[in-house]
C-alpha positions as a printed NumPy array, in Angstrom:
array([[-27.844,  10.27 ,  10.799],
       [-27.641,   7.282,  13.1  ],
       [-25.216,   7.446,  15.997],
       [-22.904,   4.432,  15.932],
       [-21.132,   3.108,  19.006],
       [-17.714,   1.709,  18.014],
       [-18.285,  -1.149,  20.457],
       [-21.142,  -2.432,  18.289],
       [-19.331,  -2.119,  14.935],
       [-19.027,  -5.253,  12.832],
       [-15.774,  -4.055,  11.291],
       [-12.787,  -3.519,  13.618],
       [-11.815,  -0.597,  11.378],
       [-14.923,   1.21 ,  12.63 ],
       [-14.555,  -0.123,  16.159],
       [-11.296,  -1.112,  17.833],
       [ -9.092,   0.568,  15.227],
       [-11.327,   3.541,  14.493],
       [ -8.704,   6.203,  15.216],
       [ -5.897,   4.392,  13.389],
       [ -7.544,   4.668,   9.963],
       [ -8.995,   8.141,  10.422],
       [ -7.06 ,   9.442,   7.408],
       [ -8.924,   7.153,   5.033],
       [-12.4  ,   7.83 ,   6.39 ],
       [-13.133,  11.102,   4.517],
       [-11.768,   9.566,   1.313],
       [-13.215,   6.051,   1.079],
       [-16.33 ,   6.088,   3.273],
       [-19.83 ,   6.529,   1.869],
       [-19.471,  10.191,   2.786],
       [-16.279,  10.318,   0.722],
       [-18.018,   8.58 ,  -2.178],
       [-20.846,  11.127,  -2.081],
       [-18.42 ,  14.05 ,  -1.931],
       [-16.539,  12.816,  -4.982],
       [-19.805,  12.215,  -6.844],
       [-20.748,  15.837,  -6.208],
       [-17.318,  16.893,  -7.486],
       [-17.778,  14.931, -10.719],
       [-21.362,  16.115, -11.276],
       [-20.305,  19.74 , -10.769],
       [-17.363,  19.397, -13.165],
       [-19.7  ,  17.965, -15.844],
       [-22.315,  20.664, -15.159],
       [-19.837,  23.543, -15.465],
       [-18.295,  21.969, -18.567],
       [-21.696,  21.73 , -20.258],
       [-22.264,  25.445, -19.724],
       [-19.22 ,  26.161, -21.891],
       [-20.295,  23.966, -24.817],
       [-22.109,  26.786, -26.59 ],
       [-25.606,  25.29 , -26.391],
       [-28.221,  27.968, -26.974],
       [-30.297,  26.546, -24.142],
       [-27.4  ,  26.651, -21.663],
       [-25.363,  29.874, -21.663],
       [-22.02 ,  29.924, -19.827],
       [-22.224,  30.318, -16.078],
       [-21.228,  33.597, -14.516],
       [-18.101,  33.645, -12.376],
       [-20.344,  33.92 ,  -9.3  ],
       [-22.261,  30.765, -10.256],
       [-19.035,  28.847, -10.904],
       [-17.689,  29.914,  -7.532],
       [-20.891,  28.806,  -5.805],
       [-20.844,  25.399,  -7.508],
       [-17.244,  24.805,  -6.477],
       [-18.165,  25.806,  -2.933],
       [-20.721,  23.001,  -2.865],
       [-17.829,  20.628,  -3.413],
       [-15.318,  22.287,  -1.111],
       [-17.819,  22.701,   1.743],
       [-19.57 ,  19.359,   1.393],
       [-20.506,  18.319,   4.923],
       [-21.785,  15.346,   6.861],
       [-25.181,  17.107,   6.94 ],
       [-25.122,  17.321,   3.145],
       [-24.391,  13.602,   2.979],
       [-27.235,  12.976,   5.402],
       [-29.642,  14.902,   3.169],
       [-28.566,  12.84 ,   0.153],
       [-29.149,   9.688,   2.171],
       [-32.624,  10.909,   3.089],
       [-33.427,  11.527,  -0.588],
       [-32.113,   8.053,  -1.425],
       [-34.679,   6.591,   0.978],
       [-37.285,   7.746,  -1.559],
       [-35.43 ,   7.255,  -4.847],
       [-33.835,   3.936,  -3.837],
       [-31.007,   5.076,  -6.139],
       [-27.848,   6.628,  -4.724],
       [-26.67 ,   8.571,  -7.781],
       [-30.152,   9.935,  -8.511],
       [-30.224,  11.152,  -4.915],
       [-27.047,  13.165,  -5.562],
       [-28.65 ,  14.672,  -8.671],
       [-31.786,  15.665,  -6.734],
       [-29.676,  17.143,  -3.921],
       [-27.826,  19.293,  -6.439],
       [-31.143,  20.46 ,  -7.886],
       [-32.296,  21.365,  -4.377],
       [-29.13 ,  23.385,  -3.881],
       [-29.688,  25.169,  -7.2  ],
       [-33.276,  26.018,  -6.286],
       [-32.151,  27.41 ,  -2.935],
       [-29.706,  29.867,  -4.53 ],
       [-32.274,  32.592,  -5.183],
       [-29.522,  35.144,  -5.73 ],
       [-28.241,  33.053,  -8.644],
       [-31.359,  32.117, -10.661],
       [-29.156,  30.883, -13.536],
       [-28.411,  27.754, -11.466],
       [-32.083,  26.84 , -11.205],
       [-32.706,  27.625, -14.884],
       [-29.915,  25.24 , -15.88 ],
       [-30.675,  22.558, -13.279],
       [-32.04 ,  20.026, -15.806],
       [-28.519,  19.905, -17.222],
       [-27.32 ,  18.353, -13.95 ],
       [-26.442,  14.724, -14.787],
       [-27.266,  15.504, -18.446],
       [-26.844,  12.417, -20.695],
       [-24.947,  10.602, -17.92 ],
       [-25.401,   7.093, -16.665],
       [-24.706,   6.415, -13.   ],
       [-21.457,   4.665, -13.842],
       [-20.113,   7.823, -15.492],
       [-20.255,   9.476, -12.09 ],
       [-19.308,   6.437, -10.017],
       [-16.264,   5.243, -11.945],
       [-14.819,   8.743, -12.056],
       [-15.465,   9.137,  -8.342],
       [-13.739,   5.84 ,  -7.593],
       [-10.717,   6.984,  -9.595],
       [-10.541,  10.194,  -7.557],
       [-11.037,   8.299,  -4.284],
       [ -8.261,   5.788,  -4.926],
       [ -5.919,   8.483,  -6.221],
       [ -6.445,  10.592,  -3.093],
       [ -6.124,   7.608,  -0.758],
       [ -2.831,   6.731,  -2.393],
       [ -1.419,  10.259,  -2.16 ],
       [ -2.759,  11.273,   1.247],
       [ -2.606,   8.033,   3.24 ],
       [ -0.896,   5.029,   1.661],
       [  2.222,   6.536,   0.083],
       [  3.134,   8.553,   3.208],
       [  2.859,   5.391,   5.329],
       [  4.882,   3.415,   2.783],
       [  7.552,   6.103,   2.815],
       [  7.652,   6.023,   6.606],
       [  8.461,   2.312,   6.46 ],
       [ 11.23 ,   2.951,   3.931],
       [ 12.598,   5.829,   6.031],
       [ 12.455,   3.991,   9.355],
       [ 14.228,   1.009,   7.855],
       [ 16.936,   3.378,   6.61 ],
       [ 17.527,   4.598,  10.163],
       [ 17.889,   1.025,  11.403],
       [ 20.159,   0.098,   8.479],
       [ 22.42 ,   3.045,   9.26 ],
       [ 22.916,   1.705,  12.787],
       [ 23.408,  -1.923,  11.772],
       [ 25.142,  -1.839,   8.375],
       [ 28.328,  -3.326,   9.854],
       [ 26.737,  -5.38 ,  12.656],
       [ 27.626,  -8.984,  11.841],
       [ 24.833, -11.537,  12.072],
       [ 24.614, -15.241,  11.463],
       [ 22.497, -16.07 ,   8.427],
       [ 20.022, -18.902,   8.465],
       [ 19.157, -20.591,   5.205],
       [ 16.508, -23.291,   5.573],
       [ 16.585, -22.305,   9.244],
       [ 20.13 , -23.642,   9.537],
       [ 23.43 , -21.916,  10.214],
       [ 24.779, -20.257,   7.068],
       [ 27.38 , -17.698,   5.944],
       [ 27.358, -14.512,   8.041],
       [ 25.838, -11.27 ,   6.863],
       [ 25.072,  -8.023,   8.646],
       [ 21.757,  -7.067,  10.155],
       [ 21.793,  -3.874,   8.114],
       [ 22.313,  -5.759,   4.851],
       [ 19.332,  -8.014,   5.537],
       [ 17.165,  -4.968,   6.218],
       [ 18.57 ,  -3.285,   3.094],
       [ 17.352,  -6.231,   1.016],
       [ 13.812,  -5.59 ,   2.224],
       [ 14.053,  -1.826,   1.869],
       [ 14.999,  -2.132,  -1.784],
       [ 12.04 ,  -4.428,  -2.409],
       [  9.71 ,  -1.991,  -0.663],
       [ 11.004,   0.955,  -2.704],
       [ 10.453,  -0.868,  -5.975],
       [  6.965,  -1.987,  -4.923],
       [  6.141,   1.54 ,  -3.745],
       [  7.191,   2.996,  -7.092],
       [  5.19 ,   0.392,  -9.019],
       [  2.123,   1.245,  -6.943],
       [  2.692,   4.953,  -7.446],
       [  2.985,   4.477, -11.223],
       [ -0.51 ,   2.998, -11.715],
       [ -2.595,   5.542, -13.643],
       [ -6.271,   5.98 , -12.624],
       [ -8.667,   5.993, -15.567],
       [-12.286,   7.03 , -16.024],
       [-14.978,   7.208, -18.661],
       [-17.978,   9.483, -19.201],
       [-19.629,   8.126, -22.331],
       [-23.169,   7.154, -21.437],
       [-25.241,   4.043, -20.96 ],
       [-23.251,   1.634, -23.151],
       [-20.217,   3.742, -23.987],
       [-21.405,   5.119, -27.349],
       [-22.687,   8.616, -26.434],
       [-26.148,   7.594, -27.656],
       [-28.13 ,  10.102, -25.579],
       [-25.527,  12.819, -26.035],
       [-25.704,  12.595, -29.812],
       [-29.515,  12.48 , -29.81 ],
       [-29.652,  15.735, -27.831],
       [-26.817,  17.612, -29.511],
       [-25.499,  15.921, -32.672],
       [-23.099,  18.753, -33.543],
       [-20.993,  18.404, -30.365],
       [-17.753,  16.411, -30.306],
       [-18.801,  14.476, -27.239],
       [-15.701,  12.253, -26.936],
       [-13.495,  15.352, -26.917],
       [-15.74 ,  17.033, -24.354],
       [-15.799,  13.982, -22.081],
       [-12.036,  13.689, -22.302],
       [-11.686,  17.341, -21.306],
       [-13.895,  16.911, -18.225],
       [-12.18 ,  13.7  , -17.091],
       [ -8.673,  14.998, -17.659],
       [ -9.65 ,  18.25 , -15.965],
       [-10.239,  16.165, -12.839],
       [ -6.699,  14.811, -13.117],
       [ -7.613,  11.346, -14.386],
       [ -6.672,   9.571, -17.62 ],
       [ -9.552,   9.207, -20.085],
       [-10.728,   5.757, -21.179],
       [-12.282,   6.084, -24.65 ],
       [-13.616,   2.547, -25.203],
       [-15.875,   0.943, -22.6  ],
       [-19.185,  -0.787, -22.041],
       [-21.532,   0.849, -19.514],
       [-18.838,   0.47 , -16.86 ],
       [-15.182,   1.357, -16.936],
       [-13.531,  -2.09 , -17.102],
       [-11.49 ,  -1.587, -13.906],
       [ -8.295,  -2.98 , -15.4  ],
       [ -6.344,  -0.088, -13.908],
       [ -7.935,  -0.845, -10.547],
       [ -6.716,  -4.427, -10.782],
       [ -3.2  ,  -3.082, -11.399],
       [ -3.586,  -0.771,  -8.397],
       [ -4.761,  -3.58 ,  -6.098],
       [ -2.119,  -6.002,  -7.367],
       [  0.629,  -3.422,  -6.838],
       [ -0.641,  -2.632,  -3.345],
       [ -0.842,  -6.343,  -2.558],
       [  2.756,  -6.81 ,  -3.693],
       [  3.922,  -4.092,  -1.283],
       [  1.829,  -5.721,   1.448],
       [  3.431,  -9.104,   0.838],
       [  6.889,  -7.612,   1.35 ],
       [  5.794,  -5.935,   4.603],
       [  4.373,  -9.278,   5.716],
       [  7.7  , -10.956,   4.937],
       [  9.523,  -8.257,   6.919],
       [  7.132,  -8.629,   9.858],
       [  7.715, -12.375,  10.039],
       [ 11.493, -11.979,   9.863],
       [ 11.551,  -9.317,  12.571],
       [  9.297, -11.513,  14.714],
       [ 11.861, -14.279,  14.251],
       [ 14.795, -12.048,  15.145],
       [ 12.997, -10.979,  18.322],
       [ 12.476, -14.664,  19.118],
       [ 16.208, -15.326,  18.618],
       [ 17.036, -12.461,  20.935],
       [ 18.7  , -10.335,  18.263],
       [ 16.302,  -7.569,  19.239],
       [ 14.857,  -6.636,  22.582],
       [ 11.611,  -4.66 ,  22.68 ],
       [ 11.375,  -1.345,  24.425],
       [  8.96 ,  -1.574,  27.325],
       [  5.893,   0.618,  27.614],
       [  4.752,   1.6  ,  31.081],
       [  1.6  ,  -0.253,  32.108],
       [  1.542,  -2.571,  29.091],
       [  0.824,  -6.261,  29.722],
       [  2.519,  -8.908,  27.588],
       [  0.632, -11.934,  28.86 ],
       [ -2.377, -12.354,  31.12 ],
       [ -0.592, -15.13 ,  33.05 ],
       [  3.159, -14.808,  32.325],
       [  4.384, -11.437,  33.626],
       [  7.862, -11.767,  32.101],
       [  6.677, -11.734,  28.489],
       [  7.046,  -8.872,  26.023],
       [  5.321, -10.2  ,  22.958],
       [  6.074,  -8.984,  19.395],
       [  2.402,  -8.139,  18.97 ],
       [  2.92 ,  -5.26 ,  16.532],
       [  4.504,  -7.524,  13.931],
       [  1.811, -10.124,  14.568],
       [ -0.909,  -7.493,  14.109],
       [  0.758,  -6.35 ,  10.905],
       [  0.889,  -9.893,   9.553],
       [ -2.75 , -10.579,  10.392],
       [ -4.044,  -7.345,   8.883],
       [ -1.952,  -7.803,   5.743],
       [ -3.53 , -11.214,   5.269],
       [ -7.021,  -9.728,   5.467],
       [ -6.058,  -6.834,   3.181],
       [ -4.5  ,  -9.04 ,   0.522],
       [ -7.451, -11.443,   0.502],
       [ -9.735,  -8.503,  -0.263],
       [ -7.331,  -6.939,  -2.744],
       [ -7.036, -10.241,  -4.583],
       [-10.816, -10.528,  -4.839],
       [-11.132,  -6.938,  -6.035],
       [ -8.426,  -7.512,  -8.627],
       [ -9.951, -10.74 ,  -9.932],
       [-13.625,  -9.745,  -9.81 ],
       [-13.829,  -6.134, -10.931],
       [-12.531,  -6.531, -14.529],
       [-15.223,  -9.155, -15.209],
       [-18.758,  -8.065, -16.179],
       [-21.541,  -9.843, -18.051],
       [-22.116,  -8.295, -21.482],
       [-22.558,  -4.527, -21.255],
       [-23.214,  -4.385, -17.497],
       [-24.048,  -6.305, -14.382],
       [-24.215,  -5.022, -10.832],
       [-21.835,  -7.425,  -9.117],
       [-19.092,  -4.8  ,  -9.065],
       [-21.183,  -2.26 ,  -7.154],
       [-21.317,  -3.99 ,  -3.773],
       [-17.715,  -5.178,  -4.103],
       [-16.471,  -1.623,  -4.713],
       [-17.979,  -0.558,  -1.403],
       [-15.155,  -2.493,   0.268],
       [-12.332,  -0.282,  -1.026],
       [-12.   ,   1.311,   2.388],
       [-11.835,  -2.086,   4.083],
       [ -8.984,  -3.373,   1.909],
       [ -6.993,  -0.153,   2.095],
       [ -7.853,   0.319,   5.759],
       [ -6.371,  -3.038,   6.776],
       [ -3.298,  -2.223,   4.678],
       [ -2.802,   1.121,   6.403],
       [ -3.42 ,  -0.426,   9.813],
       [ -0.733,  -3.036,   9.086],
       [  1.82 ,  -0.393,   8.075],
       [  1.173,   1.5  ,  11.302],
       [  1.562,  -1.707,  13.337],
       [  4.837,  -2.535,  11.625],
       [  6.094,   1.01 ,  12.174],
       [  5.151,   0.793,  15.833],
       [  7.041,  -2.486,  16.125],
       [ 10.124,  -1.001,  14.459],
       [ 10.024,   1.852,  16.921],
       [ 10.235,  -0.548,  19.865],
       [ 13.261,  -2.505,  18.664],
       [ 16.511,  -2.357,  20.611],
       [ 19.526,  -4.159,  19.171],
       [ 21.009,  -6.903,  21.349],
       [ 24.551,  -6.905,  19.937],
       [ 25.849,  -9.407,  22.492],
       [ 23.298, -11.998,  21.394],
       [ 24.293, -11.64 ,  17.749],
       [ 27.954, -11.979,  18.74 ],
       [ 27.214, -15.055,  20.835],
       [ 25.601, -16.85 ,  17.902],
       [ 28.558, -16.074,  15.64 ],
       [ 31.063, -17.272,  18.23 ],
       [ 29.341, -20.647,  18.283],
       [ 29.362, -21.07 ,  14.495],
       [ 32.987, -21.437,  13.408],
       [ 31.857, -24.059,  10.894],
       [ 30.691, -21.225,   8.609],
       [ 34.346, -20.671,   7.737],
       [ 34.346, -23.961,   5.846],
       [ 33.028, -22.015,   2.854],
       [ 35.934, -19.543,   2.475],
       [ 38.523, -22.218,   3.282],
       [ 37.321, -24.652,   0.628],
       [ 36.981, -21.803,  -1.899],
       [ 40.619, -20.789,  -1.396],
       [ 41.605, -24.465,  -1.625],
       [ 39.806, -24.683,  -4.982],
       [ 41.677, -21.652,  -6.263],
       [ 45.006, -23.379,  -5.647],
       [ 43.94 , -26.801,  -6.871],
       [ 44.106, -28.651,  -3.566],
       [ 42.449, -32.079,  -3.75 ],
       [ 38.77 , -32.531,  -2.853],
       [ 38.363, -29.276,  -0.905],
       [ 34.606, -29.529,  -0.545],
       [ 34.727, -33.133,   0.555],
       [ 37.489, -32.45 ,   3.098],
       [ 35.564, -29.605,   4.7  ],
       [ 32.343, -31.583,   4.59 ],
       [ 33.973, -34.41 ,   6.525],
       [ 35.431, -31.929,   8.998],
       [ 32.344, -29.799,   9.666],
       [ 29.059, -31.446,   8.72 ],
       [ 27.002, -32.228,  11.772],
       [ 29.919, -31.485,  14.066],
       [ 30.57 , -28.589,  16.375],
       [ 33.666, -26.786,  15.159],
       [ 35.841, -24.443,  17.184],
       [ 38.391, -21.765,  16.444],
       [ 41.11 , -24.246,  17.391],
       [ 39.965, -27.092,  15.128],
       [ 39.456, -24.727,  12.181],
       [ 42.913, -23.217,  12.545],
       [ 44.546, -26.618,  12.952],
       [ 42.994, -27.617,   9.621],
       [ 44.198, -24.426,   7.926],
       [ 47.739, -24.85 ,   9.261],
       [ 48.064, -28.182,   7.484],
       [ 47.069, -26.869,   4.06 ],
       [ 49.603, -26.397,   1.261],
       [ 48.641, -22.79 ,   0.596],
       [ 50.707, -19.657,  -0.017],
       [ 51.67 , -18.146,   3.308],
       [ 49.771, -14.892,   2.689],
       [ 46.507, -16.75 ,   1.994],
       [ 47.038, -19.052,   4.927],
       [ 47.637, -16.062,   7.194],
       [ 44.496, -14.368,   5.908],
       [ 42.396, -17.483,   6.592],
       [ 43.921, -17.854,  10.048],
       [ 42.836, -14.327,  10.92 ],
       [ 39.28 , -14.874,   9.724],
       [ 36.439, -15.097,  12.253],
       [ 32.706, -15.676,  11.742],
       [ 32.042, -12.01 ,  12.625],
       [ 34.638, -10.876,  10.086],
       [ 33.364, -13.072,   7.272],
       [ 30.68 , -10.74 ,   5.92 ],
       [ 31.852, -10.114,   2.358],
       [ 30.483,  -6.84 ,   0.98 ],
       [ 27.501,  -6.793,   3.321],
       [ 28.284,  -3.428,   4.89 ],
       [ 28.951,  -1.767,   1.542],
       [ 25.766,  -3.193,   0.049],
       [ 23.762,  -1.982,   3.035],
       [ 25.172,   1.532,   2.698],
       [ 24.605,   1.535,  -1.052],
       [ 20.899,   1.057,  -0.393],
       [ 20.886,   4.1  ,   1.873],
       [ 21.709,   6.289,  -1.136],
       [ 18.21 ,   5.614,  -2.478],
       [ 15.096,   7.397,  -1.274]])
């Protein structure tokens, strides 16, 4: 195998960010693809031995154990040998088949493996192996890498919400001063969206087919017409933990993959939205960023502590979603019974998921650096007494006072209001004394509605 220097890698995932996506490498790399192909071929091979064919008696328990060991112990050297065979075959799946036959021939203590070796890849087309392998790869990547990182985002937001559920904050709609909220409630809004998107992603069911060259079991039936091949194929596929697709052309149509990529992209979009908002709150001074010893914020401005983690997250999510969108739009489309345009595109699964995972880790790192600047939030609220125009005119409406909206508009729009001017206006209103007293006591920081309760309600969800 060639030795690759990360400094010469074309992809930053295999260079600068090599260590950050390590969890995906054994799952979605070419090594991972080969390992899953071996797993699928072995499952088919063992299944065939139980069909009752006179020419292929059931494997002994020792042979079954050995075959499963080939999967469990699949190594980088094994992958290298397959790659060497491919240099001759110029066909990657055929190289896996020949490697398995080599392994069978080498097991002299289990001659039954060599005797049955022509049943390796029996009646299969390459896509039978590949599509099932892709289903296993994406399922494992979801369970082992993506969902844990998604859950970490949900959990870390919960910790921040707990601390800020009642911390009043000025809202900004259209970038302008608007009714107050709490910082925790705004984070709770995002957390709920992330939970729903996570669950939608988790719910996508991987599917696979093993039905031959054009999906009709042509070769299977020619070799053994008495076998219920659809039932057998279903058993093998479902035995691997994947839903069986009964009606396909040569390739599995990848509709489930499109759902998977769309659902992942939806989660990514929400993380991108969160990253931009947190970047903005850092800019406003609502958050300070915890300093790291030795870290440089700017090459020329020593005072700067840049929100680079949220910027990195946003950039990587853009790359990820561009790839996910292409995968989603391209893969379900194939000319007639088969073309090869999906093959090279599918080799980018690790790139799309890798940039997603990298973005989650960047966002998590940014969240971990945030320190709440409560005085800055309070300062903004103290300078925005005009936000109380909303509750005042609403109470005026309740009691039928004339032109409440117009009166408050004239008083507040484009003008800096103060506690004094607001209270002078309230004192002149013909309102019941209890309501007037309640309005007089109101401050921007106290005008948060049910924000705290709503924030804490979200914390009940996992």
